[in-house]
C-alpha positions as CSV (number, residue, x, y, z in Angstrom):
1,M,77.9,136.4,47.2
2,T,80.2,136.4,50.2
3,D,83.2,134.1,50.4
4,L,81.5,132.2,53.2
5,L,78.4,131.4,51.0
6,K,80.7,130.4,48.2
7,R,82.5,127.9,50.4
8,L,79.1,126.7,51.8
9,N,77.7,126.2,48.4
10,A,80.8,124.3,47.3
11,L,80.3,121.7,50.0
12,P,78.6,118.6,48.7
13,A,75.6,117.3,50.7
14,Y,77.4,114.1,51.8
15,R,79.9,116.2,53.7
16,L,77.2,118.1,55.5
17,Q,75.7,114.8,56.3
18,S,78.9,113.5,57.8
19,L,79.3,115.9,60.8
20,Q,80.2,114.0,63.9
21,R,79.9,115.0,67.5
22,G,80.3,113.7,71.0
23,V,80.0,115.0,74.6
24,E,82.1,114.8,77.7
25,K,80.1,116.0,80.7
26,E,81.5,116.5,84.3
27,S,79.3,116.7,87.4
28,L,80.1,116.6,91.1
29,R,78.4,114.0,93.3
30,S,76.6,115.7,96.1
31,L,74.4,115.0,99.1
32,P,70.8,116.3,99.7
33,D,72.1,119.2,101.9
34,G,74.4,120.4,99.1
35,Q,77.6,119.0,100.6
36,L,80.2,117.3,98.4
37,A,79.9,113.5,98.5
38,M,83.2,112.2,100.0
39,T,82.7,108.5,99.1
40,P,84.9,106.7,96.6
41,H,83.8,106.4,92.9
42,P,80.9,103.9,93.0
43,L,82.1,100.4,92.4
44,A,78.9,99.8,90.4
45,L,80.3,102.2,87.8
46,G,83.5,100.2,87.3
47,S,87.0,101.5,87.0
48,A,87.6,105.2,86.6
49,L,90.9,104.2,84.9
50,T,89.6,101.9,82.2
51,H,85.8,102.4,81.7
52,P,85.2,103.7,78.2
53,H,82.3,106.0,79.1
54,I,82.3,106.7,82.9
55,T,85.3,108.1,84.7
56,T,86.3,110.9,87.0
57,D,87.8,114.3,86.3
58,F,90.0,116.1,88.9
59,C,88.1,115.1,92.0
60,E,87.2,111.6,93.1
61,S,83.7,113.0,93.6
62,Q,83.6,114.4,90.1
63,I,82.0,112.0,87.6
64,E,82.8,112.4,83.9
65,M,80.5,110.9,81.3
66,V,81.9,110.4,77.8
67,T,79.6,109.6,74.8
68,G,80.8,107.9,71.7
69,V,80.9,109.7,68.3
70,H,77.5,110.2,66.8
71,P,76.1,111.2,63.4
72,S,73.3,113.4,64.8
73,A,72.6,115.6,67.8
74,E,69.6,113.3,68.7
75,A,71.7,110.2,68.9
76,C,74.3,112.0,71.0
77,S,71.6,113.2,73.4
78,A,70.1,109.7,73.6
79,E,73.5,108.2,74.7
80,L,74.1,111.0,77.1
81,T,70.7,110.3,78.7
82,A,71.5,106.6,79.0
83,L,74.8,107.5,80.7
84,H,72.9,109.7,83.2
85,Q,70.5,106.8,83.8
86,A,73.3,104.4,84.5
87,V,75.0,106.9,86.9
88,A,71.8,107.8,88.7
89,R,71.0,104.2,89.3
90,A,74.5,103.6,90.7
91,L,74.2,106.6,92.9
92,A,70.9,105.3,94.3
93,G,72.9,102.4,95.7
94,E,75.2,104.9,97.5
95,G,72.4,106.3,99.6
96,E,71.1,109.8,98.7
97,E,73.8,111.0,96.4
98,R,72.9,112.8,93.2
99,L,74.7,114.7,90.4
100,W,75.1,118.4,91.1
101,V,73.5,120.2,88.1
102,S,75.5,123.5,88.2
103,S,78.9,124.2,86.9
104,M,79.8,126.1,90.1
105,P,80.4,123.6,92.8
106,C,78.3,122.4,95.8
107,R,79.6,123.0,99.3
108,L,83.2,121.9,99.4
109,P,85.3,120.8,102.5
110,E,86.6,123.8,104.3
111,L,90.2,122.8,103.8
112,D,91.3,122.7,100.2
113,T,93.5,119.7,100.9
114,D,90.4,117.7,102.0
115,I,88.9,117.8,98.5
116,P,89.7,114.2,97.4
117,L,91.8,113.7,94.3
118,G,90.8,111.2,91.7
119,Q,92.1,107.7,92.4
120,Y,92.9,105.3,89.6
121,G,94.6,102.3,91.3
122,R,98.2,101.2,91.7
123,S,99.4,100.9,88.1
124,N,101.9,103.4,86.9
125,I,99.4,105.1,84.6
126,G,96.8,105.2,87.4
127,M,99.3,106.7,89.9
128,A,100.4,109.2,87.3
129,K,96.9,110.4,86.8
130,T,96.6,111.1,90.6
131,V,100.0,112.7,90.8
132,Y,99.0,115.0,87.9
133,R,95.9,116.1,89.8
134,R,97.9,116.6,93.0
135,G,100.1,118.9,90.9
136,L,97.1,120.9,89.7
137,G,96.1,121.3,93.3
138,Y,99.5,122.7,94.3
139,R,99.5,125.0,91.2
140,Y,96.0,126.4,91.1
141,G,94.2,125.1,94.2
142,R,91.8,122.2,94.3
143,R,88.6,124.3,94.6
144,M,89.0,125.7,91.1
145,Q,89.4,122.2,89.7
146,T,85.9,121.2,91.0
147,I,84.2,123.6,88.6
148,S,82.4,121.4,86.0
149,G,81.4,121.8,82.4
150,I,80.6,120.2,79.1
151,H,83.1,119.6,76.3
152,Y,81.7,119.3,72.8
153,N,83.8,117.3,70.4
154,W,83.2,118.0,66.8
155,S,84.5,117.1,63.4
156,L,83.8,117.4,59.7
157,P,85.6,114.5,58.0
158,G,87.8,115.6,55.2
159,T,88.9,118.7,57.0
160,S,92.7,119.4,57.1
161,S,94.7,120.5,60.0
162,D,95.1,124.0,58.6
163,E,91.4,124.2,58.1
164,Y,90.8,123.2,61.7
165,F,93.2,125.8,63.0
166,A,91.4,128.4,60.9
167,L,88.2,127.2,62.6
168,I,89.9,127.5,66.0
169,R,91.0,131.1,65.3
170,N,87.5,132.1,64.4
171,F,86.0,130.2,67.4
172,R,88.3,132.2,69.7
173,R,87.1,135.4,68.1
174,H,83.5,134.6,68.3
175,S,83.1,132.4,71.4
176,F,81.8,135.3,73.4
177,L,78.5,134.5,71.7
178,L,78.4,131.0,73.3
179,L,79.0,132.5,76.7
180,W,76.2,135.0,76.2
181,L,73.7,132.5,74.8
182,F,74.5,129.4,77.0
183,G,76.4,130.7,80.1
184,A,74.5,129.4,83.1
185,S,76.7,130.1,86.1
186,P,76.1,133.7,87.2
187,A,76.1,132.9,90.9
188,V,78.0,130.8,93.5
189,C,78.0,130.0,97.1
190,S,80.0,132.6,99.0
191,C,82.0,129.8,100.6
192,F,83.7,129.1,97.3
193,V,85.6,132.5,97.4
194,K,86.2,132.6,101.1
195,G,89.5,134.5,101.8
196,Q,89.9,135.4,98.1
197,A,89.7,138.8,96.4
198,H,86.8,139.0,93.9
199,E,84.4,141.3,92.1
200,L,81.2,139.5,93.0
201,Q,78.2,141.2,94.6
202,T,76.0,139.9,97.4
203,L,72.8,138.3,96.3
204,G,71.7,136.4,99.5
205,P,73.3,135.7,102.9
206,N,75.4,132.9,101.5
207,T,75.4,133.7,97.8
208,L,77.4,136.0,95.5
209,H,76.7,136.8,91.9
210,M,77.3,139.2,89.0
211,P,74.0,140.9,88.1
212,Y,74.6,140.7,84.4
213,G,77.0,137.8,84.5
214,T,76.7,134.8,82.2
215,S,79.5,132.4,83.2
216,L,81.6,132.7,86.3
217,R,83.1,129.4,85.2
218,M,84.7,131.2,82.2
219,G,85.6,134.3,84.0
220,R,88.2,135.2,86.6
221,L,87.0,132.7,89.1
222,G,87.2,129.8,86.7
223,Y,89.9,128.0,84.8
224,Q,92.4,130.9,84.8
225,S,96.2,130.8,85.3
226,D,98.6,133.7,85.7
227,A,101.4,131.3,84.9
228,Q,99.8,130.1,81.6
229,S,99.1,133.7,80.6
230,T,102.8,134.0,79.9
231,L,102.4,131.2,77.4
232,A,102.1,132.9,74.0
233,V,100.3,130.1,72.0
234,S,99.6,130.9,68.4
235,Y,96.8,129.1,66.5
236,N,98.2,129.9,63.1
237,G,99.2,126.3,62.4
238,L,100.1,123.0,63.9
239,E,103.8,123.7,63.8
240,G,103.7,126.8,65.9
241,Y,101.1,125.5,68.3
242,G,103.1,122.3,68.8
243,A,106.3,124.3,69.4
244,S,104.6,126.5,72.1
245,L,103.3,123.4,74.0
246,Q,106.5,121.6,73.7
247,A,108.4,124.5,75.3
248,A,105.9,124.7,78.1
249,M,106.3,121.0,78.8
250,T,110.0,120.8,78.7
251,Q,111.4,124.0,80.2
252,P,111.4,124.3,84.1
253,Y,109.2,127.0,85.6
254,P,110.6,128.6,88.7
255,A,107.4,128.8,90.7
256,Y,106.8,125.1,90.1
257,E,110.4,124.2,90.8
258,A,109.8,125.8,94.2
259,I,106.9,123.4,94.9
260,G,109.3,120.5,94.2
261,L,108.8,117.2,92.5
262,Q,108.4,115.2,95.7
263,G,107.6,116.0,99.3
264,P,108.1,114.1,102.6
265,Q,108.3,110.3,102.4
266,G,108.9,110.6,98.7
267,V,105.2,111.5,97.9
268,Y,105.1,113.0,94.4
269,R,103.7,116.5,94.4
270,Q,103.5,116.9,90.6
271,L,104.6,115.0,87.5
272,S,107.2,117.7,86.5
273,T,108.3,121.2,87.4
274,T,107.6,122.6,83.9
275,L,105.0,125.2,83.1
276,L,102.7,122.4,81.9
277,Q,102.9,118.9,83.4
278,I,101.2,117.4,80.4
279,E,99.1,118.6,77.4
280,N,95.8,118.6,79.2
281,E,96.9,121.2,81.7
282,F,96.8,123.9,79.0
283,Y,93.5,125.8,79.5
284,G,91.6,127.2,76.6
285,T,88.1,127.6,75.2
286,I,88.9,125.1,72.4
287,R,91.6,122.5,71.6
288,P,92.8,120.7,68.5
289,K,92.6,116.9,69.1
290,R,93.5,113.5,67.8
291,P,92.8,110.1,69.4
292,I,95.9,108.7,70.9
293,R,97.3,105.2,70.8
294,S,98.2,103.3,73.9
295,G,101.0,105.1,75.8
296,E,101.2,107.9,73.1
297,R,101.5,111.6,74.0
298,P,98.7,113.7,72.6
299,L,101.1,116.3,71.0
300,H,102.9,113.4,69.2
301,A,99.6,112.2,67.9
302,L,98.7,115.6,66.6
303,R,102.1,116.1,64.9
304,E,102.2,112.6,63.5
305,R,98.7,112.3,62.1
306,G,97.2,115.8,62.2
307,V,94.0,117.3,63.8
308,E,91.0,115.0,63.7
309,Y,88.5,117.0,65.7
310,V,88.1,120.0,68.0
311,E,87.1,120.0,71.6
312,V,84.9,123.0,72.6
313,R,85.5,123.7,76.3
314,C,83.4,126.8,77.2
315,M,80.0,125.3,77.7
316,D,78.4,125.5,81.2
317,L,76.1,122.9,82.6
318,D,72.5,124.0,82.0
319,P,70.6,123.3,85.2
320,F,67.3,123.5,83.3
321,E,68.4,120.5,81.2
322,D,68.4,117.1,82.8
323,V,71.6,116.0,81.0
324,G,73.2,119.5,81.2
325,I,72.8,120.4,77.5
326,A,69.8,120.6,75.2
327,T,69.7,118.8,71.8
328,S,68.9,122.2,70.3
329,T,72.1,123.6,71.8
330,M,74.1,120.8,70.1
331,R,72.5,121.8,66.8
332,F,73.4,125.4,67.3
333,L,77.0,124.4,68.1
334,D,77.1,122.4,64.8
335,V,76.0,125.5,62.9
336,F,78.3,127.8,64.8
337,L,81.4,125.6,64.3
338,M,80.6,125.3,60.6
339,H,80.5,129.1,60.5
340,C,83.9,129.2,62.2
341,L,85.2,126.8,59.6
342,L,83.8,128.6,56.5
343,A,84.3,132.3,57.4
344,D,87.5,134.1,56.5
345,S,90.1,133.5,59.3
346,P,93.1,135.8,59.2
347,P,96.2,134.8,61.3
348,D,96.0,135.8,64.9
349,H,98.6,138.1,66.6
350,P,99.5,139.0,70.2
351,A,97.4,142.1,70.3
352,E,94.3,140.3,69.1
353,I,94.9,137.4,71.5
354,A,95.0,139.9,74.4
355,A,91.8,141.5,73.2
356,L,90.0,138.2,73.0
357,G,90.9,137.5,76.6
358,R,89.4,140.8,77.6
359,N,86.2,140.0,75.6
360,Q,85.9,136.7,77.3
361,H,86.1,138.1,80.8
362,L,83.7,141.0,80.0
363,T,81.1,138.6,78.6
364,A,81.5,136.2,81.5
365,A,81.1,138.9,84.1
366,R,78.8,141.5,82.4
367,G,77.5,139.9,79.2
368,R,73.8,140.9,79.7
369,E,74.6,144.5,80.7
370,P,72.8,146.8,78.3
371,G,75.2,148.6,76.0
372,L,78.2,146.4,76.8
373,M,81.1,147.0,74.4
374,L,83.7,144.4,73.2
375,E,86.8,144.9,71.0
376,R,86.8,143.9,67.4
377,E,89.8,144.5,65.2
378,G,91.0,147.3,67.6
379,Q,87.6,149.1,67.6
380,P,84.8,149.1,70.1
381,V,81.6,147.2,69.1
382,L,78.3,146.5,70.9
383,L,78.2,142.9,72.0
384,T,74.6,142.6,70.7
385,E,75.5,144.2,67.3
386,W,78.4,141.7,66.8
387,A,76.2,138.8,68.0
388,A,73.4,139.8,65.6
389,A,75.8,139.9,62.6
390,L,77.1,136.5,63.5
391,L,73.7,135.0,63.8
392,V,72.6,136.4,60.4
393,A,75.7,134.8,58.9
394,C,74.8,131.5,60.6
395,M,71.3,131.1,59.2
396,P,72.3,130.0,55.6
397,I,74.5,127.3,57.2
398,A,71.6,126.2,59.4
399,K,69.4,125.9,56.3
400,A,72.1,124.0,54.4
401,L,72.4,121.5,57.3
402,D,68.6,121.0,57.5
403,D,68.4,120.5,53.7
404,A,71.3,118.1,53.5
405,Q,69.9,116.0,56.4
406,E,66.4,116.3,55.0
407,L,65.0,117.6,58.3
408,A,61.5,118.8,57.5
409,D,61.1,120.6,60.8
410,A,64.2,122.7,60.2
411,P,65.7,122.3,63.7
412,H,69.0,124.0,62.9
413,Q,67.2,127.1,61.6
414,A,65.0,127.0,64.7
415,A,68.1,126.9,66.9
416,V,69.5,130.0,65.2
417,A,66.1,131.8,65.2
418,A,65.8,131.1,69.0
419,A,69.3,132.7,69.5
420,Q,68.2,135.7,67.4
421,A,65.0,136.1,69.5
422,S,67.1,136.2,72.7
423,L,68.9,139.3,71.5
424,S,65.8,141.3,72.3
425,A,64.8,139.2,75.3
426,P,68.0,138.6,77.4
427,D,65.9,137.6,80.4
428,T,65.2,134.3,78.6
429,L,68.9,133.4,78.6
430,P,70.0,130.6,81.0
431,S,72.1,132.9,83.1
432,A,69.1,135.3,83.6
433,R,66.8,132.4,84.3
434,V,69.1,131.0,86.9
435,L,69.3,134.3,88.8
436,A,65.5,134.7,88.5
437,A,64.9,131.3,90.0
438,I,67.4,131.8,92.8
439,I,65.8,135.2,93.7
440,E,62.1,134.3,93.2
441,Q,62.0,130.7,94.5
442,H,64.9,130.5,97.0
443,G,65.3,133.8,98.6
444,G,68.5,134.7,96.8
445,E,70.3,131.5,97.8
446,F,72.3,129.5,95.2
447,M,72.7,126.2,97.2
448,P,68.9,125.5,97.7
449,F,68.2,126.3,94.1
450,V,70.8,123.8,92.7
451,A,70.0,121.2,95.4
452,E,66.3,121.2,94.5
453,R,67.1,121.0,90.8
454,S,69.5,118.2,91.4
455,A,67.0,116.2,93.4
456,Q,64.4,116.7,90.7
457,V,66.7,115.5,87.9
458,Q,67.7,112.4,90.0
459,A,64.0,111.5,90.4
460,R,63.2,112.0,86.7
461,L,66.2,109.9,85.6
462,A,65.0,107.1,88.0
463,E,61.6,107.2,86.4
464,L,62.8,106.8,82.8
465,H,62.4,103.4,81.2
466,W,65.4,101.1,81.9
467,P,65.2,97.9,79.9
468,A,66.9,94.7,81.1
469,D,69.4,94.7,78.3
470,A,70.5,98.2,79.3
471,A,71.2,97.1,82.9
472,Q,73.2,94.1,81.5
473,H,75.1,96.4,79.1
474,W,76.3,98.8,81.8
475,S,77.0,96.2,84.4
476,G,79.0,94.3,81.8
477,L,81.1,97.4,80.9
478,A,81.7,98.1,84.6
479,A,82.9,94.5,85.2
480,A,85.1,94.5,82.1
481,S,86.7,97.8,83.2
482,L,87.5,96.4,86.7
483,A,89.0,93.3,85.1
484,E,91.1,95.4,82.7
485,Q,92.5,97.6,85.6
486,A,93.4,94.4,87.5
487,R,95.2,93.0,84.4
488,I,97.2,96.2,84.0
489,E,98.2,96.2,87.7
490,S,99.2,92.6,87.5
491,T,101.5,92.9,84.5
492,E,103.5,96.1,85.2
493,Q,107.1,95.9,86.3
494,L,108.7,99.3,85.7
495,P,109.3,101.4,88.8
496,F,107.2,104.6,88.8
497,E,110.1,107.0,88.5
498,A,111.4,105.2,85.4
499,F,107.8,105.2,84.0
500,R,107.5,109.0,84.7
501,Q,110.8,109.9,83.1
502,H,110.0,107.7,80.0
503,Y,106.5,109.2,79.6
504,L,107.7,112.8,79.9
505,A,110.8,112.4,77.7
506,P,110.9,115.3,75.2
507,E,111.6,113.0,72.3
508,R,108.2,111.4,72.8
509,L,106.6,114.7,71.8
510,Q,108.2,114.6,68.3
511,P,106.8,113.0,65.2
512,A,108.7,110.1,63.7
513,C,111.4,111.2,61.2
């Protein structure tokens, strides 16, 4: 019996029944012609600063929906659907706006600076959120920040910080499998890369793609940073991870010093001139997380109370799913993350970390290419061979979850079996289906494909049953969030610069003695 199976068999059923998950899903607001909606965040959705479930991400036009924590994938999907219904109904009041169903953006303004930053009101924390986004624009460009995705938050209660970091190391080793299975962004409007060097090939007059690509979002066009590539973050434990982030948030970085803290008329260009303004600026396929208390820094929360869950950040929006992710995909993620937790997880090292970066870029750009080789422990290996071995190891975990939750139809095993079937039928993968639909139905054009899908989703969401108490619930949350923003703005006295310095003070990153 392997060590993984021994660890699996040692887990009591009640722990397998206690898995928890939640979803954060970003989507741009778009117009019927595929243009970015330039209107403010809809008032009917409340305050983007204080609403517990509906906010904005980088862009004022980029809605983010946040579910609560759920004991099952079905319950999580149900809340995510309700959130989409609430948003769709609010957008109906804005005219013809709808959510853009692709990770790669709709048609953006020609000038980068015309992409509207998220606005959160005149409180210190609200202004800080906008300044942080302005800093991201100066550092990486605003276009990159409009790429949308799904974050999957996952926990197994009773798991220690060291065990979560072991999970994270294995996830980083094996996340190529998720890009291969669920990547859904192989094409983009050519306007997105206008004036940039790129490796994309022409698909249609206004569309570029990678023929065997899976996820442009997770490749060189996505959330990448040459500056952050100098940040040697180790995932061998909380102490080393925390030290790496603290250094990045407290030591000035010359290129960002050159941008300056403030511009003309004292307008803040960024929160700080350090490599990272705050913790959330650190890009990665997965993060250790812990809920924060009011005014607390995320790194302090981690150091003080340990890791509570992980945030998976490499999932594309699936344009063939009305809420961007299928319930079966959530079940597969549950199995996959359990595998990452239970499998042997040796310490990482710089050479392996560099190889994992190369694996990610290869899978994103060429994942479905026959015979594609990745690197594993310094040796070449077929992507499909490595994927097959991982899926075989996942099946006993899927069975254990089905048994523990007494699921007669064995949905976790079905999710793994579907992944195994795709190994011999890569044309069934979302990335291949996206390209096929673009070519066969839309003359090789990305924008019409996504615009049509977005309109169809908006119509289906509008047709779903919407009980009176649901309308009251969401309107009540919106009203309460606006009242809470007004309360915050009416009570603050501290000048913004004093607030900024206090919030970013290095001692606030340290745990209590």
